[in-house]
N, C-alpha and C positions, 0 to 999 in steps of 0.2 A: 412496387416492392417485389412482386413475384417475378417480374422480368429480371430484376437484379439477382434474385435468388437462383433463377435458372442459369444465369451466367456464372454465378459463383460455383454452382454444382458442376458445370462443365469444366471450369478451371480446376476444381478439386480432382475430378477424374483424370484430367490431363497431367496433373502433378503426380498422381499415383502411378501413371504410366512412366513418367520420367524417372521416378524414384526406383522403378524396377529395371531401368535401362542400364546394362553393364557399363556403357560408355560414360553415363552420368555418374554412376557409382565411383568410377575411377577418378573423376574430377571432384575431389572432396569439397572444395570451396563451393562449387556449383550445387553439389548434392545437399550440403548443409543449408544453402539458401532456399532450395526447393522444399526441404523438409520443414524448415521454419515456417514457410508460407502455408504449407499443407496443414501444419499443426494449428495455425491461426484460423484457418477456414473450417476445420473439422467440427467445431461446436455448432457453427451456423448450418453446415450441410446436414449434420445429424438431426438437428431440430427441424429443418426443412423436410427431411425425409419422414420424420414423425408426423408432421402436418399433412404431407401427401398421403400417408397411410390412413390417417383418420379421415381425410377427404374421400378416398376411394371407398372405405367402409361405410361412410355416411351415404354416399351415392347408392351403394348396393342396398342399404337398409331402406332408403327412401323409395327405391324401385320396388322392393318387396312390399312396402306399404301400399303401393298402387295396385299390385297384382294379387295380394293375399286377401282371402275372405275369412279365414279362421280368426275369431276374436282373440283367442289366447295368443296366437302368433303375432297378431297385430299389436296387442298390448306389449309384448316383448320387444317388438320392433320400435315402438314409440319410446320405450325406456332407453333402448340402445341409441336411437337417434339423439335423444337429449344428452346422453353421455358423450357421444361423438361430437356434437356441436360444442359442448363445453371444452372437450379436448382440443378441438380446432381453435377455439377462441383463446384458450390458455397458451397454446403453441404459437399463435400469431402474436400475442403479447410478448412472449419471450423472443421471437424473431425480431420484433421492432427494437428491443433492447440490444440484441446481438448485432444489429445493423447500424447502431449508433457509431459515429466516427470514433475509432479507437485512439485513446491518448497514446502517442508514440512512446511515452515513458512507462506505460503500465507493465510491460514485461521485465522491467529493470530491477536489479537489486537496489538496496537503499543504504544511505548513510543516515542514521538516526542520531539526533543531538538532543539530549535531555538535560535541561538546566534548572537549577533551583532559582526561584524568583523570590517574591516577598515571603517573609516568614522565618528567616534565620535558620537555626539548626533543624527546625521542624520541616522546612521546605527541603533541606538537604536529605533528610530521612525519607521524605516522600519521593524525592528524585530517585533514591535507591529502590523504593517500592515499585515505581513505574519501570525502572530498569529490569527488575526481576520479572514483572508481569510480561513485558515484551519478550525477554529472552526465553522465558518458559513457554510462551506461546510459540515462538520460533522453533524451539526444540520439539514441541508436539507435532508441528507440521513439517519437520525434517529440513528446516532451513539451517544454513551454516552461519554462526555468529563469531565475530571477531571484535574485541575491544580495540579501538584505534587510539583513544586517549581518555584519561579520567583524572579527575581532581577531587580526591576523597576528603571528607571532613574528619575531624577527630572523634566523631560520635557515631560512626557507622553509616554516614550518608555520603552524598556527592554534591559538590558545587556544580559539577557538570560531568557527564559521561557521554562519549561519542562511540557509536558502534556501527560496524558494517554488517548488514544482514543480507546474505546471498541465497538466492533460490529463484524459482520460477514465479513470475507475477507478484513479487513482494511489494512493489510500489502500488499496484492496483489494490492490494489488500490493506495496506497501512496508510495510504495517502490521506485518509480522512482523520488520522490521529494528530495531525499538526495543529497546534494551537495551545491555549493556556488551560491547564488542568488544575482545578481547585480542590483542595482537601480540607475537610472539617473534622477535627478530632481533638481529644484531650491529650496534650503532650504528657510524656512520662514525668516531666519535671513540674507539671502543674499540680499544686497541692490543694487547690480549691475546686478542682473538677470543672474548670471553665473550658469551653470549646474554643479552640483557636482555628483561624482560617489562614492557610498558606497556599502558595501557588508554584507550579512548575511549568515551564514551557517545553514543548516538544516540536522539533523541526524534522520533517521527513524529506530528504533530498535524494532524487533518483541518482544512482551511481553513474558517473559519466566515464565513457571510454576516451582514450586519447583522440579517437576520430571525431568524438562529439565536441570536444573543446581543444582548440589549439592554443597552447601557452608558450609564449616567447620567453626563453630562459633569461633574456636581458631584462624582462619585466619583473623578475623576482629578486627580492632581497632576502638572503638566507642567513640567519644567525644561529649559532650553536652555543649552548650554555649547560651548566650542571643542573640536573633534574633536582626537584625538591620533593619532600614528602617520602612516603614508604617506597620501598623498591630494592633494598639491599645495598651493600657497600659499593659495588661497582657502578650502580646507577648514580649514586650521589657524589662519586669522586672522579667521574670523567665527564667530558663535555659531550654527553649523548643526547641531550634534549635539543629539539630543533624548532625554530620559529621561522615560518615562511610568510613574507609579506608580498602581496601582488600589488605592485606600485600603481598601475593604472586605476585600480578600483579601491585600493586601501584595505582590501580583505586580508585578514591575518589569521594564520592557523598555527597552533602549537601542538607538538607531540612529544611526550616524554616517557611513555609507559615501557618502551623497550630499552634494553641495555645498549643496543646497537644504534649508533647515529644513523647509519644507512637505513635501517628499518624504520626508524622514526621519521626520517625524511620521506621515505616511500609512502608511509601512512599519511603524513601531512599533505603530500601532493594529491593523494586520493580524495581527501576531504576538500582541499582547495578546488580540485577539478569539479567535484559535485556542487560546490557552492556557486562556482562560475556558471555551470550548466543551468542550475536552478534560476540564477539571475537572468541569464539569456532567455530562457523559456518564459519567465515571468514577463519580461519586456515584450517579447513577441506576442504573448497572449493579450497583453494590455493594448497593443497596437491593433490586434484583430477584433477585439471586443471590449472597448473601454467601459461600456455600461454593464458588463457582466463580471461577476466574481467567480474565480475558480479556487479550489481549496488551497492549492499551492500558489496559483497565479496572483492572488491578492496580496500575499506576503504579510497579511495581517495576523501576526501571531500573538497580538495582545488580546485578541478576542477570546473570552472564556467559552470553551466548548463543552466542558464537562465538570461535574462536581462529584466528589467521592465523600460521602458522609458516613463516618465510622460508627457513631452511636446508633444510627438507623440501618446500618449494613446496606446502604443505598448508593447506587451509581446512577446519576441522571445526565443524559446527553441533551443539552439545551437546544441543539440545532434541529432535532427531530422529535423532541418531546418524549423521549424514551426513558423510563425509569425501571431499573432492575434491582431487586433486593437480594443480591448475592455477591456483595463486595469481596468477601474473603476468597471465594472461588475465582473471581476475576483476577485478583492480584496474584493468583497462582497460575495464570495463563489461560483461564477459561473465558475467552473473549470472542468466541466464534459467533454467538448470537448477536452481539453488539456490532461486529464488523459486517455481518450479513445484512442487518437492518439498515446500517448506514449506506451500504452499497446500493440496496434497493431504493432507498429514499433519493439518493443523488441521481440514479439512473432514471427514476420517474421524473425528476425535475428536468433532466436533460431531454427526455421525450417530450415534455410540455414545451420546452424551448425550441425543439425541432419542428413542432407543429404536427407530430404524428399522433 
């Protein structure tokens, strides 16, 4: 591992030199490529340098232990050695995680699809709750949000809502949110106070660039029609809604939120591209490791991943056995603790799988 870290540090220093070179700065495409690589290596190099600092200080303290005779100074040195050994051990653990093969999708923005499942109107209302939770979290971390398509219900919920969340490393933060989210609460229309259970599915698709997915225009069937539901006069009286069908796969995407047919078509293509990219990556993953599941690779979105219990103000993630009693705060976007613990859990599992 440490031979690899030395090479990474050398590469990092070389990249810093290149980024200071006026000739490289003048070639913007080359400069951006180097800057991206340098940014990706910075966390590894910074951690490695912390490890080296602790190692140097540990060596000096151990040397002092051999040479010193004053008992008070020896006691201080022993305490310092114990702290530095712990620092080195912690840093080494973080380095192992940082050196795990990076998912090439981690740095991407995402298309998030939230759909009401079983439970009728109550599922639609919870679909709206999850939409608010994720958008408020995105606002807190300064990500950009754009609604690509929505299908509202008459009672304030959604049958489905599709959003584009743009920012740095969005996929790496949200990828473990894909799956079935179950809600347990007493609906407003329930007169006898009985708890109902409903479900909402969430899909997290890494946003794909045109270079990621090549789409042959001849493979597309494009239909335009009048939008339905809320949206104002011009939405409902012109053929602004767009439905795109990818004939080779049968994938179908509709968009009707914008008054402009052109904008709806552009948004539908963005969603289609993300779905095709997700499908391609899923197949590649299955070919490389048929016996292992990955969160998106498995495509198993019927699996219940989490329960939101309103009477108990409880959120339970069933994959990692985590229960938090702050449901109201989480629905307002306070999900940092949950996302961090999910990331640590799956990184730990990946380390076990790698044999480190």
